[in-house]
N, C-alpha and C positions, 0 to 999 in steps of 0.2 A: 431152178433159176428161173427167173420170171422174164419174159420177152414180151415186146409190145409192138403191134404191128404200126407202120409209119407209112401212111400213104399222102405225102404232100401233093402230088399231082396225079396219083393213081398209076403212075409208071413202075413198071418192074417189080411192084409189089414187095418193096423192101421191108423188113422185120428187124426192130432193134434188138441188139443182144449185148449182154455187160461185157462179153469177151472179144467184141469186135476188134480187129487190127492187133490182137495179141496173140502170143504163142500158145497153142491148143493142142490137144491129144483126143482122137477119136477113142472112146472107152472100149469098143468093140473090136478095132483092129490093132489098135497100139500106136497107129500112124500120128506123126506129128507135123504141125505147119502153122501157118499164121491164118486166122479166121478173116477171111476178105469179106464175106457177106452172108446175110441169112435172107432168103426169098421164099415168099408163099407161091408155090407153083401150082398151075391148073394140072389135075390129074383126070378129067373128065366130068361127064354128068351122070348123076344117080337120080333117078326119078324126077328129070327135068331140071334139077338144081346142079349148078357148078360146085364141084368139089376141088378142095386144095390142100397141098401139104407143104410143110416148112421143110427146107433144105439148107444145110450149111455148107458153104463153099470154102474149102481149106487149100492154101497152097504150100506145099513142102518147099525145102530149101532148094531144091533143084529146079523150082519154078512150075512143076506139074501141079495141076489142081485136082482134088477129089472131093466128094462129096459124102455127107454123113448126116444123120438125124440130128437136130440142135440138141435134143434132150441127152446125146450121148457125148457132148462135146465137154471137154473139163479144161482147167489151165493146166499147161504143161510143168 
């Protein structure tokens, strides 16, 4: 599934995802919920260069949010 980084103002480092605001399942844990956002999060510096990781934020039916790698997110 292809994702594209969207940085209209550089804030929050949002990444477009085709399943945004749809019911999804984390393939590894089996947990389900609504994909709320995919962000490009800073994970530190390596050799003087900032490194990033993409993180999917999913909200389950009870309102609790959890994270997953965007590559592990599939339609529910």
